[in-house]
All heavy atoms as an XYZ file, in Angstrom:
946
protein
N      -9.917     22.295      2.151
C      -8.899     21.242      2.042
C      -9.456     19.809      1.982
O     -10.607     19.596      2.280
N      -8.673     18.941      1.517
C      -9.086     17.554      1.387
C      -8.639     16.778      2.635
O      -7.699     17.159      3.318
C      -8.440     16.897      0.123
C      -8.952     17.503     -1.146
C      -8.427     16.789     -2.340
O      -8.342     15.567     -2.302
O      -8.045     17.466     -3.298
N      -9.407     15.795      2.930
C      -9.071     14.903      4.083
C      -8.974     13.472      3.621
O      -9.519     13.065      2.589
C     -10.226     14.964      5.164
O     -11.454     14.541      4.520
C     -10.363     16.406      5.668
N      -8.267     12.772      4.368
C      -8.065     11.330      4.131
C      -8.560     10.545      5.283
O      -8.226     10.845      6.437
C      -6.627     11.000      3.840
C      -6.425      9.548      3.475
C      -6.497      9.126      2.157
C      -6.088      8.623      4.416
C      -6.412      7.825      1.770
C      -5.919      7.303      4.128
C      -6.046      6.894      2.799
N      -9.249      9.440      5.109
C      -9.655      8.854      3.832
C     -10.927      9.563      3.291
O     -11.773     10.036      4.019
C      -9.981      7.430      4.193
C     -10.369      7.475      5.642
C      -9.628      8.611      6.208
N     -10.998      9.529      1.954
C     -12.152     10.041      1.327
C     -13.076      8.859      1.115
O     -12.750      7.728      1.266
C     -11.793     10.658     -0.047
C     -10.881     11.895      0.130
C     -10.370     12.452     -1.193
O     -10.096     11.649     -2.156
N     -10.326     13.723     -1.328
N     -14.267      9.230      0.707
C     -15.294      8.138      0.548
C     -15.213      7.654     -0.882
O     -16.122      7.817     -1.677
C     -16.714      8.735      0.894
C     -17.753      7.681      0.906
O     -17.483      6.459      1.083
N     -19.009      8.050      0.751
N     -14.081      6.897     -1.167
C     -13.941      6.328     -2.481
C     -13.054      5.077     -2.419
O     -12.421      4.764     -1.407
C     -13.382      7.300     -3.479
C     -12.018      7.827     -3.085
O     -11.187      7.097     -2.517
N     -11.745      9.098     -3.373
N     -13.047      4.330     -3.506
C     -12.358      3.028     -3.517
C     -10.857      3.235     -3.442
O     -10.160      2.406     -2.785
C     -12.782      2.232     -4.755
C     -11.651      1.935     -5.703
C     -13.354      0.989     -4.348
N     -10.338      4.317     -3.966
C      -8.906      4.568     -3.937
C      -8.427      4.687     -2.420
O      -7.401      4.092     -2.081
C      -8.458      5.843     -4.688
C      -6.957      6.180     -4.709
C      -6.157      5.073     -5.265
C      -6.782      7.459     -5.519
N      -9.152      5.375     -1.638
C      -8.861      5.516     -0.216
C      -8.896      4.143      0.482
O      -8.009      3.772      1.262
C      -9.835      6.403      0.528
O      -9.587      7.789      0.101
N      -9.871      3.312      0.087
C      -9.938      1.954      0.637
C      -8.705      1.170      0.309
O      -8.127      0.485      1.095
C     -11.195      1.197      0.142
C     -12.447      1.849      0.569
O     -12.434      2.663      1.570
O     -13.504      1.530      0.018
N      -8.259      1.264     -0.965
C      -7.099      0.521     -1.394
C      -5.836      1.095     -0.684
O      -5.038      0.260     -0.265
C      -6.866      0.647     -2.916
C      -8.094     -0.028     -3.644
C      -5.552      0.101     -3.374
C      -8.160      0.165     -5.141
N      -5.729      2.344     -0.513
C      -4.584      2.884      0.208
C      -4.591      2.422      1.663
O      -3.493      2.110      2.194
C      -4.624      4.434      0.204
C      -4.363      5.032     -1.248
C      -4.502      6.587     -1.147
C      -3.021      4.694     -1.778
N      -5.743      2.332      2.249
C      -5.785      1.790      3.599
C      -5.374      0.309      3.722
O      -4.622     -0.089      4.579
C      -7.167      1.977      4.190
C      -7.563      3.420      4.560
C      -9.059      3.525      4.846
C      -6.769      3.938      5.729
N      -5.778     -0.467      2.679
C      -5.361     -1.832      2.642
C      -3.847     -1.960      2.464
O      -3.193     -2.768      3.115
C      -6.076     -2.586      1.507
C      -7.579     -2.863      1.730
C      -8.195     -3.342      0.372
C      -7.756     -3.907      2.774
N      -3.321     -1.063      1.611
C      -1.848     -1.087      1.356
C      -1.099     -0.694      2.579
O      -0.103     -1.273      2.994
C      -1.515     -0.162      0.192
S      -2.094     -0.726     -1.412
N      -1.622      0.303      3.315
C      -0.969      0.739      4.561
C      -1.002     -0.405      5.595
O       0.026     -0.624      6.240
C      -1.736      1.964      5.157
N      -2.089     -1.119      5.641
C      -2.131     -2.246      6.551
C      -1.095     -3.294      6.214
O      -0.443     -3.889      7.143
N      -0.845     -3.560      4.916
C       0.119     -4.589      4.569
C       1.534     -4.092      4.791
O       2.487     -4.845      5.109
C      -0.076     -5.043      3.163
C      -1.436     -5.812      3.025
C      -1.670     -6.817      4.068
O      -0.811     -7.728      4.206
N      -2.746     -6.790      4.769
N       1.746     -2.818      4.513
C       3.073     -2.236      4.824
C       3.432     -2.319      6.299
O       4.492     -2.736      6.702
C       3.108     -0.787      4.294
C       3.166     -0.706      2.783
C       4.393     -0.040      4.878
C       2.906      0.597      2.201
N       2.383     -2.016      7.118
C       2.584     -2.064      8.544
C       2.891     -3.536      8.983
O       3.783     -3.807      9.752
C       1.351     -1.636      9.280
C       1.450     -1.657     10.795
C       0.215     -1.099     11.409
N       0.323     -1.166     12.851
C      -0.500     -0.560     13.664
N      -1.484      0.121     13.170
N      -0.352     -0.747     14.964
N       2.181     -4.441      8.453
C       2.343     -5.889      8.726
C       3.751     -6.290      8.353
O       4.394     -7.006      9.144
C       1.306     -6.740      7.960
C       1.508     -8.176      8.059
C       0.355     -8.930      7.295
N       0.650    -10.307      7.223
C       0.864    -10.965      6.048
N       0.800    -10.238      4.900
N       1.141    -12.206      6.011
N       4.248     -5.888      7.155
C       5.584     -6.261      6.748
C       6.608     -5.677      7.697
O       7.590     -6.354      8.057
C       5.859     -5.846      5.364
C       7.191     -6.271      4.772
C       7.310     -6.041      3.243
C       8.621     -6.407      2.853
N       8.717     -7.647      2.168
N       6.487     -4.461      8.140
C       7.391     -3.779      9.060
C       7.413     -4.518     10.395
O       8.435     -4.739     10.989
C       7.050     -2.303      9.202
N       6.214     -4.823     10.894
C       6.063     -5.489     12.188
C       6.742     -6.849     12.242
O       7.227     -7.321     13.219
C       4.648     -5.577     12.654
C       4.047     -4.286     13.094
C       2.513     -4.316     13.369
O       1.912     -5.338     12.945
O       2.052     -3.394     13.970
N       6.673     -7.526     11.035
C       7.234     -8.904     10.941
C       8.732     -8.826     10.689
O       9.400     -9.829     10.556
C       6.544     -9.665      9.858
C       5.143     -9.980     10.146
C       4.408    -10.649      8.948
O       4.913    -10.681      7.849
O       3.250    -11.076      9.188
N       9.308     -7.650     10.669
C      10.720     -7.521     10.504
C      11.157     -7.504      9.040
O      12.387     -7.612      8.798
N      10.270     -7.428      8.109
C      10.595     -7.442      6.684
C      11.334     -6.128      6.243
O      12.026     -6.133      5.244
N      11.116     -5.027      6.992
C      11.686     -3.794      6.693
C      12.355     -3.197      7.948
O      11.761     -3.328      9.030
C      10.767     -2.829      6.096
C      10.434     -2.960      4.676
C      11.303     -3.409      3.694
C       9.201     -2.748      4.017
N      10.641     -3.468      2.501
C       9.374     -3.040      2.664
C       7.981     -2.237      4.428
C       8.354     -2.884      1.692
C       6.977     -2.081      3.519
C       7.168     -2.404      2.165
N      13.436     -2.526      7.801
C      14.176     -1.833      8.846
C      13.509     -0.483      9.123
O      13.416      0.314      8.137
C      15.647     -1.776      8.543
C      16.471     -1.139      9.655
C      16.649     -2.095     10.856
O      16.558     -3.300     10.737
N      16.833     -1.508     11.986
N      13.127     -0.156     10.318
C      12.581      1.118     10.631
C      13.662      1.994     11.189
O      14.343      1.655     12.134
C      11.424      0.986     11.611
C      10.325      0.073     11.111
C      10.862      2.369     12.002
C       9.226     -0.252     12.044
N      13.866      3.172     10.554
C      14.930      4.117     10.961
C      14.494      4.788     12.210
O      13.412      4.774     12.738
C      15.162      5.134      9.801
N      15.509      5.529     12.795
C      15.245      6.348     14.022
C      14.119      7.331     13.910
O      13.464      7.639     14.820
C      16.523      6.973     14.507
C      17.564      6.013     15.070
C      18.831      6.708     15.603
O      18.659      7.892     16.064
O      19.873      6.092     15.619
N      14.024      7.870     12.671
C      12.985      8.889     12.401
C      11.599      8.216     12.073
O      10.646      8.918     11.614
C      13.396      9.865     11.299
C      13.559      9.224      9.996
O      13.426      8.035      9.846
O      13.849      9.983      9.044
N      11.588      6.924     12.277
C      10.330      6.106     12.102
C       9.927      5.965     10.595
O       8.809      5.535     10.306
C       9.182      6.700     12.883
C       9.385      6.559     14.392
C       8.200      7.008     15.209
O       7.187      7.450     14.658
O       8.310      6.896     16.442
N      10.855      6.284      9.681
C      10.569      6.096      8.308
C      11.222      4.722      7.857
O      12.047      4.189      8.583
C      11.185      7.164      7.403
O      12.615      7.185      7.523
C      10.586      8.513      7.724
N      10.808      4.266      6.714
C      11.298      3.022      6.165
C      11.865      3.374      4.820
O      11.187      3.986      4.001
C      10.214      1.954      5.992
C       9.665      1.590      7.317
C      10.748      0.799      5.241
C       8.381      0.780      7.285
N      13.130      2.971      4.592
C      13.720      3.199      3.222
C      13.804      1.806      2.562
O      14.371      0.918      3.154
C      15.097      3.837      3.414
C      15.794      4.229      2.092
C      14.974      5.295      1.322
C      17.194      4.736      2.326
N      13.170      1.768      1.428
C      13.163      0.500      0.712
C      13.345      0.743     -0.750
O      13.201      1.883     -1.204
C      11.853     -0.308      0.995
O      11.923     -1.590      0.409
C      10.621      0.389      0.451
N      13.519     -0.293     -1.555
C      13.586     -0.118     -2.942
C      12.200     -0.239     -3.573
O      11.299     -0.878     -3.014
C      14.667     -1.049     -3.667
C      14.254     -2.508     -3.474
O      13.281     -2.910     -4.109
O      14.913     -3.182     -2.739
N      11.975      0.369     -4.705
C      10.702      0.446     -5.340
C      10.157     -0.960     -5.635
O       8.890     -1.187     -5.459
C      10.787      1.183     -6.621
N      10.995     -1.891     -5.967
C      10.516     -3.262     -6.267
C       9.881     -3.938     -5.080
O       8.923     -4.648     -5.210
C      11.674     -4.106     -6.787
C      12.224     -3.677     -8.142
C      13.418     -4.506     -8.559
C      11.159     -3.710     -9.241
N      10.412     -3.703     -3.850
C       9.802     -4.197     -2.693
C       8.388     -3.669     -2.397
O       7.513     -4.434     -2.067
C      10.708     -4.033     -1.427
C      11.815     -4.956     -1.316
C      11.391     -6.331     -1.096
O      10.528     -6.664     -0.165
O      11.917     -7.264     -1.769
N       8.284     -2.378     -2.551
C       6.915     -1.768     -2.345
C       5.997     -2.210     -3.437
O       4.808     -2.531     -3.141
C       7.043     -0.209     -2.323
C       5.698      0.518     -2.081
C       5.122      0.054     -0.768
C       5.920      2.017     -2.089
N       6.470     -2.281     -4.707
C       5.612     -2.783     -5.740
C       5.132     -4.219     -5.466
O       3.962     -4.495     -5.691
C       6.384     -2.796     -7.060
C       6.634     -1.352     -7.622
C       7.516     -1.369     -8.872
O       7.625     -2.457     -9.542
O       7.994     -0.277     -9.214
N       5.980     -5.043     -4.873
C       5.583     -6.417     -4.582
C       4.411     -6.434     -3.519
O       3.471     -7.168     -3.616
C       6.781     -7.167     -3.988
C       6.515     -8.647     -3.915
C       7.813     -9.423     -3.562
N       8.790     -9.187     -4.545
C      10.116     -8.855     -4.321
N      10.522     -8.790     -3.076
N      10.957     -8.707     -5.244
N       4.499     -5.549     -2.577
C       3.413     -5.449     -1.559
C       2.185     -4.912     -2.222
O       1.072     -5.530     -1.985
C       3.814     -4.453     -0.374
C       2.627     -4.146      0.490
C       4.997     -5.018      0.371
N       2.233     -3.967     -3.111
C       1.027     -3.426     -3.768
C       0.401     -4.510     -4.720
O      -0.844     -4.646     -4.700
C       1.411     -2.177     -4.550
C       1.956     -1.000     -3.762
C       2.188      0.232     -4.654
C       1.064     -0.658     -2.521
N       1.234     -5.217     -5.393
C       0.682     -6.312     -6.240
C       0.052     -7.386     -5.420
O      -0.996     -7.945     -5.810
C       1.794     -6.889     -7.078
C       2.257     -5.986     -8.193
C       3.515     -6.584     -8.893
C       4.069     -5.660     -9.937
N       5.244     -6.202    -10.608
N       0.579     -7.637     -4.233
C       0.022     -8.675     -3.363
C      -1.343     -8.185     -2.802
O      -2.217     -8.981     -2.699
C       0.966     -8.935     -2.197
C       0.657    -10.199     -1.421
O       0.183    -11.156     -2.084
N       1.034    -10.211     -0.212
N      -1.456     -6.921     -2.572
C      -2.758     -6.347     -2.124
C      -3.795     -6.510     -3.228
O      -4.894     -7.009     -2.967
C      -2.600     -4.878     -1.723
C      -3.959     -4.199     -1.548
C      -1.831     -4.721     -0.445
N      -3.402     -6.209     -4.424
C      -4.359     -6.348     -5.566
C      -4.756     -7.797     -5.746
O      -5.914     -8.142     -5.952
C      -3.736     -5.759     -6.879
C      -4.689     -5.851     -8.075
C      -4.097     -5.261     -9.273
C      -5.113     -4.931    -10.345
N      -5.589     -6.091    -11.077
N      -3.732     -8.706     -5.628
C      -3.995    -10.164     -5.828
C      -4.948    -10.668     -4.756
O      -5.856    -11.403     -4.973
C      -2.705    -10.875     -5.831
O      -2.926    -12.250     -5.763
N      -4.722    -10.226     -3.538
C      -5.450    -10.753     -2.383
C      -6.851    -10.137     -2.271
O      -7.799    -10.777     -1.862
C      -4.635    -10.509     -1.093
N      -6.952     -8.859     -2.550
C      -8.202     -8.151     -2.244
C      -8.875     -7.583     -3.469
O      -9.916     -6.909     -3.393
C      -7.918     -7.012     -1.255
C      -7.328     -7.444      0.006
C      -6.028     -7.054      0.377
C      -8.063     -8.177      0.919
C      -5.477     -7.468      1.603
C      -7.470     -8.574      2.081
C      -6.241     -8.244      2.481
N      -8.282     -7.780     -4.632
C      -8.794     -7.177     -5.897
C     -10.231     -7.520     -6.203
O     -11.022     -6.743     -6.757
N     -10.701     -8.681     -5.766
C     -12.140     -9.064     -6.047
C     -13.085     -8.139     -5.356
O     -14.274     -8.055     -5.681
C     -12.355    -10.493     -5.635
O     -12.186    -10.684     -4.274
N     -12.617     -7.424     -4.305
C     -13.463     -6.474     -3.627
C     -13.350     -4.999     -4.128
O     -14.043     -4.151     -3.699
N     -12.521     -4.794     -5.150
C     -12.348     -3.502     -5.786
C     -13.427     -3.225     -6.834
O     -14.007     -4.177     -7.304
C     -11.030     -3.324     -6.432
C      -9.793     -3.482     -5.554
C      -8.567     -3.617     -6.076
C      -9.949     -3.578     -4.116
C      -7.414     -3.761     -5.273
C      -8.812     -3.662     -3.341
C      -7.579     -3.782     -3.869
N     -13.671     -2.009     -7.215
C     -14.589     -1.706     -8.328
C     -13.927     -2.240     -9.594
O     -12.686     -2.515     -9.669
C     -14.748     -0.188     -8.448
O     -13.464      0.457     -8.645
C     -15.405      0.381     -7.189
N     -14.723     -2.355    -10.623
C     -14.285     -2.958    -11.879
C     -13.082     -2.191    -12.424
O     -12.123     -2.870    -12.907
C     -15.450     -2.819    -12.913
C     -15.137     -3.477    -14.222
C     -16.290     -3.399    -15.199
C     -15.901     -4.021    -16.555
N     -17.029     -3.887    -17.471
N     -13.008     -0.902    -12.323
C     -11.876     -0.138    -12.830
C     -10.558     -0.648    -12.253
O      -9.562     -0.847    -12.974
C     -12.112      1.347    -12.521
C     -11.006      2.209    -13.055
O     -10.500      2.060    -14.129
N     -10.549      3.163    -12.211
N     -10.490     -0.771    -10.943
C      -9.217     -1.193    -10.280
C      -9.098     -2.728    -10.422
O      -7.934     -3.202    -10.537
C      -9.269     -0.810     -8.773
C      -9.059      0.677     -8.628
C     -10.184      1.451     -8.349
C      -7.858      1.263     -8.764
C     -10.019      2.876     -8.165
C      -7.710      2.649     -8.674
C      -8.734      3.425     -8.350
O      -8.625      4.765     -8.244
N     -10.129     -3.470    -10.412
C     -10.085     -4.874    -10.493
C      -9.450     -5.313    -11.860
O      -8.716     -6.266    -11.912
C     -11.494     -5.485    -10.364
C     -11.584     -6.969    -10.087
C     -12.933     -7.451     -9.747
N     -13.967     -7.036    -10.644
C     -14.985     -6.208    -10.306
N     -15.085     -5.793     -9.104
N     -15.858     -5.876    -11.216
N      -9.860     -4.636    -12.940
C      -9.374     -5.015    -14.263
C      -8.135     -4.206    -14.756
O      -7.635     -4.452    -15.802
C     -10.544     -4.795    -15.298
C     -11.691     -5.766    -15.028
C     -12.819     -5.593    -15.977
O     -12.768     -4.672    -16.800
O     -13.784     -6.381    -15.942
N      -7.657     -3.313    -13.940
C      -6.474     -2.515    -14.253
C      -5.314     -3.399    -14.311
O      -5.070     -4.214    -13.435
C      -6.334     -1.415    -13.125
C      -5.272     -0.383    -13.494
S      -5.240      0.864    -12.107
C      -6.699      1.784    -12.465
N      -4.484     -3.258    -15.358
C      -3.225     -4.020    -15.467
C      -2.378     -3.719    -14.201
O      -2.351     -2.647    -13.645
C      -2.535     -3.522    -16.687
C      -3.632     -2.901    -17.537
C      -4.644     -2.404    -16.569
N      -1.606     -4.767    -13.814
C      -0.802     -4.655    -12.593
C       0.083     -3.435    -12.560
O       0.185     -2.766    -11.520
C      -0.001     -5.926    -12.422
C       0.005     -6.494    -11.061
C       0.711     -7.842    -10.931
O       1.794     -8.004    -11.521
O       0.123     -8.721    -10.231
N       0.792     -3.190    -13.600
C       1.748     -2.047    -13.675
C       1.002     -0.706    -13.473
O       1.521      0.138    -12.818
N      -0.112     -0.570    -14.150
C      -0.862      0.660    -13.981
C      -1.450      0.772    -12.572
O      -1.464      1.844    -12.050
C      -2.036      0.646    -15.063
C      -2.834      1.923    -15.011
C      -3.985      1.947    -16.035
O      -4.054      1.085    -16.940
O      -4.885      2.779    -15.900
N      -1.857     -0.328    -12.016
C      -2.361     -0.287    -10.628
C      -1.253      0.162     -9.710
O      -1.493      1.027     -8.910
C      -2.814     -1.698    -10.236
C      -3.285     -1.880     -8.846
C      -4.552     -1.456     -8.424
C      -2.367     -2.362     -7.844
C      -4.977     -1.581     -7.104
C      -2.844     -2.445     -6.486
C      -4.113     -2.063     -6.174
N      -0.103     -0.428     -9.855
C       1.068      0.017     -8.984
C       1.361      1.476     -9.169
O       1.501      2.235     -8.175
C       2.281     -0.860     -9.245
C       3.525     -0.293     -8.645
C       2.085     -2.276     -8.754
N       1.462      1.936    -10.391
C       1.685      3.403    -10.631
C       0.625      4.242    -10.054
O       0.919      5.268     -9.353
C       1.797      3.689    -12.138
C       3.187      3.381    -12.769
C       3.266      3.901    -14.155
N       2.188      3.410    -15.071
C       2.191      2.273    -15.627
N       3.170      1.418    -15.410
N       1.270      1.905    -16.364
N      -0.627      3.907    -10.173
C      -1.693      4.729     -9.662
C      -1.676      4.772     -8.164
O      -1.841      5.851     -7.564
C      -3.037      4.048    -10.101
O      -3.144      4.033    -11.536
C      -4.291      4.850     -9.573
N      -1.442      3.628     -7.491
C      -1.383      3.632     -6.030
C      -0.144      4.382     -5.501
O      -0.296      5.202     -4.607
C      -1.450      2.177     -5.530
C      -2.706      1.439     -5.985
C      -1.274      2.130     -4.010
C      -3.973      2.128     -5.697
N       0.958      4.165     -6.125
C       2.162      4.886     -5.712
C       2.039      6.428     -5.888
O       2.443      7.163     -5.031
C       3.409      4.365     -6.403
C       3.765      2.966     -5.849
S       5.244      2.251     -6.623
C       6.567      3.328     -6.129
N       1.431      6.846     -6.992
C       1.202      8.250     -7.228
C       0.306      8.831     -6.071
O       0.515      9.917     -5.542
C       0.600      8.534     -8.573
C       1.545      8.315     -9.687
C       0.914      8.431    -11.065
O      -0.292      8.692    -11.212
O       1.617      8.173    -12.079
N      -0.754      8.110     -5.785
C      -1.708      8.511     -4.785
C      -1.033      8.624     -3.388
O      -1.210      9.559     -2.643
C      -2.933      7.598     -4.689
N      -0.172      7.561     -3.173
C       0.521      7.551     -1.885
C       1.490      8.746     -1.746
O       1.648      9.357     -0.656
C       1.288      6.226     -1.710
C       0.410      5.040     -1.483
S       1.256      3.492     -1.372
C       1.679      3.548      0.398
N       2.079      9.146     -2.874
C       2.997     10.239     -2.872
C       2.215     11.626     -2.671
O       2.635     12.459     -1.957
C       3.844     10.307     -4.131
C       5.020     11.248     -4.037
C       6.203     10.855     -4.815
O       6.123     10.030     -5.684
O       7.265     11.458     -4.561
N       1.098     11.714     -3.375
C       0.263     12.921     -3.241
C      -0.179     13.092     -1.756
O      -0.166     14.222     -1.287
C      -0.962     12.819     -4.141
C      -0.505     13.027     -5.600
C      -2.015     13.811     -3.764
C      -1.615     12.659     -6.642
N      -0.544     12.013     -1.084
C      -0.973     12.137      0.282
C       0.153     12.195      1.286
O      -0.048     12.342      2.463
C      -1.886     10.945      0.655
C      -3.281     11.106      0.078
C      -3.794     10.404     -0.998
C      -4.266     12.005      0.478
N      -5.072     10.868     -1.271
C      -5.371     11.867     -0.389
C      -4.340     12.975      1.507
C      -6.589     12.575     -0.209
C      -5.533     13.720      1.624
C      -6.637     13.532      0.775
N       1.382     12.124      0.817
C       2.529     12.225      1.713
C       2.901     10.967      2.457
O       3.552     11.005      3.457
N       2.443      9.806      1.920
C       2.705      8.481      2.575
C       4.078      8.042      2.200
O       4.710      7.323      2.959
C       1.683      7.506      2.205
C       0.289      7.750      2.631
C      -0.835      7.047      2.032
C       0.002      8.792      3.527
C      -2.109      7.373      2.360
C      -1.368      9.072      3.846
C      -2.371      8.308      3.271
N       4.487      8.381      0.985
C       5.801      7.945      0.506
C       6.444      9.084     -0.253
O       5.761     10.041     -0.676
C       5.754      6.707     -0.453
C       4.962      7.021     -1.724
C       5.099      5.551      0.290
C       5.018      5.969     -2.808
N       7.711      8.951     -0.484
C       8.497      9.860     -1.351
C       9.526      9.099     -2.147
O      10.268      8.284     -1.535
C       9.195     10.958     -0.500
C       9.712     12.170     -1.216
C       8.615     13.042     -1.828
N       7.783     13.715     -0.798
C       6.463     13.837     -0.965
N       5.809     13.481     -2.001
N       5.811     14.447      0.000
N       9.511      9.266     -3.450
C      10.509      8.535     -4.233
C      11.730      9.425     -4.436
O      11.531     10.671     -4.458
C       9.896      8.131     -5.590
O       9.490      9.348     -6.269
C       8.754      7.233     -5.414
N      12.860      8.856     -4.613
C      14.145      9.627     -4.838
C      14.558      9.676     -6.275
O      15.571     10.250     -6.632
C      15.259      9.167     -3.892
C      15.745      7.787     -4.266
O      15.283      7.206     -5.254
O      16.661      7.316     -3.589
N      13.779      8.987     -7.162
C      14.155      8.949     -8.591
C      15.278      7.995     -8.900
O      15.663      7.806    -10.031
N      15.760      7.315     -7.886
C      16.806      6.308     -8.047
C      16.410      4.851     -7.687
O      17.283      4.043     -7.388
C      18.063      6.728     -7.266
C      18.645      8.083     -7.662
C      19.755      8.478     -6.698
C      20.258      9.875     -7.026
N      21.187     10.352     -6.058
N      15.096      4.694     -7.635
C      14.599      3.374     -7.297
C      14.485      3.141     -5.854
O      14.165      2.008     -5.405
N      14.618      4.167     -4.990
C      14.425      3.999     -3.520
C      13.213      4.841     -3.149
O      12.901      5.895     -3.701
C      15.629      4.609     -2.791
C      16.960      3.955     -3.111
C      17.181      2.557     -2.646
N      17.244      2.554     -1.213
C      17.224      1.420     -0.459
N      17.110      0.281     -1.058
N      17.290      1.517      0.799
N      12.535      4.326     -2.122
C      11.312      4.931     -1.652
C      11.373      5.068     -0.106
O      11.730      4.111      0.545
C      10.046      4.133     -2.051
C       9.940      4.114     -3.550
C       8.825      4.623     -1.405
C       8.805      3.366     -4.118
N      11.050      6.254      0.370
C      10.963      6.439      1.768
C       9.444      6.354      2.158
O       8.628      7.133      1.611
C      11.491      7.804      2.205
C      11.504      7.975      3.706
C      12.492      9.090      4.151
N      13.801      8.912      3.731
C      14.757      8.214      4.345
N      14.441      7.516      5.418
N      15.962      8.157      3.877
N       9.108      5.558      3.057
C       7.749      5.356      3.586
C       7.659      6.102      4.914
O       8.438      5.866      5.811
C       7.458      3.872      3.754
C       7.601      3.130      2.446
C       5.949      3.741      4.351
C       7.451      1.654      2.611
N       6.762      7.090      5.001
C       6.652      7.917      6.146
C       5.776      7.278      7.318
O       4.930      6.434      7.038
C       6.066      9.239      5.830
C       7.145     10.041      5.072
C       7.081     10.129      3.671
C       8.153     10.676      5.676
C       8.057     10.774      2.907
C       9.143     11.295      4.964
C       9.066     11.402      3.624
O      10.050     12.065      2.966
N       5.989      7.688      8.588
C       5.336      7.050      9.694
C       3.791      7.052      9.665
O       3.171      6.211     10.246
C       5.772      7.880     10.871
C       7.008      8.524     10.446
C       6.884      8.708      8.933
N       3.180      8.032      8.928
C       1.711      8.041      8.856
C       1.195      6.697      8.339
O       0.108      6.347      8.771
C       1.274      9.277      7.957
C      -0.280      9.376      7.889
C       1.765      9.059      6.480
C      -0.894      9.764      9.249
N       1.886      6.040      7.513
C       1.422      4.776      6.972
C       1.211      3.722      8.078
O       0.277      2.962      8.020
C       2.393      4.212      5.870
C       1.923      2.856      5.413
C       2.475      5.197      4.732
N       1.972      3.775      9.091
C       1.820      2.789     10.173
C       0.688      3.187     11.155
O       0.281      2.406     11.944
C       3.158      2.760     11.060
N       0.213      4.430     10.976
C      -0.860      4.914     11.882
C      -2.245      4.741     11.278
O      -3.247      5.036     11.960
C      -0.634      6.354     12.296
C       0.641      6.466     13.156
C       0.930      7.905     13.532
N       2.065      7.991     14.476
C       3.318      8.035     14.092
N       3.670      8.055     12.847
N       4.258      8.127     14.983
N      -2.267      4.411     10.052
C      -3.575      4.181      9.378
C      -3.572      2.751      8.806
O      -2.509      2.153      8.527
C      -3.839      5.184      8.181
C      -2.779      5.045      7.129
C      -3.969      6.574      8.726
C      -3.031      5.913      5.912
N      -4.692      2.123      8.775
C      -4.744      0.772      8.301
C      -6.146      0.386      7.899
O      -7.102      0.911      8.456
C      -4.259     -0.205      9.395
O      -4.230     -1.482      8.942
N      -6.242     -0.534      6.972
C      -7.566     -1.002      6.575
C      -7.463     -2.481      6.380
O      -6.419     -3.031      5.989
N      -8.575     -3.134      6.579
C      -8.594     -4.547      6.266
C     -10.086     -4.955      6.008
O     -11.009     -4.284      6.493
C      -8.043     -5.429      7.344
C      -8.677     -5.198      8.705
C      -7.886     -6.017      9.866
O      -6.715     -5.868      9.843
O      -8.572     -6.696     10.537
N     -10.259     -5.953      5.230
C     -11.616     -6.513      5.059
C     -12.003     -7.363      6.272
O     -11.132     -7.819      6.973
C     -11.622     -7.349      3.781
C     -11.717     -6.588      2.478
C     -10.940     -6.899      1.452
C     -12.533     -5.442      2.417
C     -11.005     -6.172      0.209
C     -12.554     -4.698      1.235
C     -11.810     -5.093      0.158
O     -11.872     -4.345     -1.039
N     -13.288     -7.564      6.446
C     -13.703     -8.429      7.556
C     -13.070     -9.833      7.519
O     -12.673    -10.307      6.441
C     -15.233     -8.552      7.352
C     -15.611     -7.374      6.475
C     -14.393     -7.119      5.599
N     -12.977    -10.428      8.640
C     -12.326    -11.764      8.729
C     -12.997    -12.807      7.816
O     -12.328    -13.733      7.301
C     -12.367    -12.285     10.183
C     -11.586    -11.367     11.140
C     -10.160    -11.662     11.102
C      -9.514    -10.802     12.178
N      -8.240    -10.312     11.791
N     -14.264    -12.660      7.570
C     -14.922    -13.703      6.703
C     -14.850    -13.368      5.244
O     -15.501    -13.980      4.395
C     -16.364    -13.792      7.150
C     -17.202    -12.543      7.090
O     -16.637    -11.456      6.766
O     -18.443    -12.577      7.207
N     -14.096    -12.337      4.869
C     -13.912    -12.009      3.422
C     -13.268    -13.253      2.747
O     -12.334    -13.875      3.232
C     -12.951    -10.785      3.280
C     -12.557    -10.487      1.853
C     -13.516    -10.030      0.974
C     -11.249    -10.669      1.439
C     -13.246     -9.746     -0.308
C     -10.914    -10.340      0.115
C     -11.906     -9.917     -0.781
O     -11.567     -9.618     -2.053
N     -13.817    -13.582      1.538
C     -13.359    -14.782      0.860
C     -11.962    -14.677      0.365
O     -11.269    -15.664      0.152
C     -14.329    -15.050     -0.330
N     -11.463    -13.478      0.084
C     -10.083    -13.275     -0.323
C      -9.182    -13.448      0.876
O      -9.379    -14.196      1.770
N      -8.167    -12.632      0.884
C      -7.244    -12.639      2.010
C      -5.797    -12.488      1.516
O      -5.527    -12.661      0.321
N      -4.960    -12.115      2.402
C      -3.548    -11.858      2.007
C      -2.820    -13.124      1.829
O      -2.968    -14.076      2.612
C      -2.905    -10.890      2.968
C      -1.676    -10.257      2.405
C      -2.607    -11.597      4.286
C      -1.945     -9.275      1.351
N      -2.066    -13.243      0.804
C      -1.225    -14.399      0.554
C       0.179    -14.099      1.092
O       0.627    -12.930      1.048
C      -1.171    -14.682     -0.886
C      -2.550    -15.014     -1.437
C      -2.499    -15.134     -2.994
C      -3.923    -15.433     -3.528
N      -4.595    -14.374     -4.036
N       0.884    -15.101      1.484
C       2.234    -14.913      1.963
C       3.105    -14.507      0.783
O       2.990    -15.022     -0.306
C       2.824    -16.212      2.551
C       2.246    -16.504      3.936
O       1.804    -15.488      4.554
O       2.187    -17.663      4.336
N       3.985    -13.546      1.007
C       4.874    -13.015     -0.068
C       6.022    -13.986     -0.227
O       6.500    -14.600      0.703
C       5.397    -11.696      0.328
C       4.306    -10.596      0.347
C       4.885     -9.296      0.734
O       6.025     -8.917      0.344
O       4.190     -8.546      1.406
N       6.444    -14.123     -1.414
C       7.556    -15.025     -1.785
C       8.827    -14.208     -1.866
O       8.926    -13.198     -2.291
C       7.304    -15.736     -3.064
C       6.059    -16.600     -2.996
C       6.065    -17.737     -1.972
O       7.148    -18.294     -1.715
N       5.048    -18.084     -1.386
């Protein structure tokens, strides 16, 4: 069987995304249901993923760094769904599962990039 995180850049990106999802939930940006899941629309999650790429992309490998934003979002969301972090309903809604709040990644404090406030 496969384990997460794997020793690759995609796992690193997923951990960074999980950290930002957790941050948004902790700041009250998303409502957490009784079953500890978050139900949000795809556009909100896409905004978080784009923000991760914008803030931390300089630390990604060339493939992910130069990947168009839309392809980056699709790739990350597909990986998140494969790992059971999210589930899409086909109607523009996404359920984020509690595992995402239990894993997290971040670059060191002295990293030249950093997360930008979402608008």
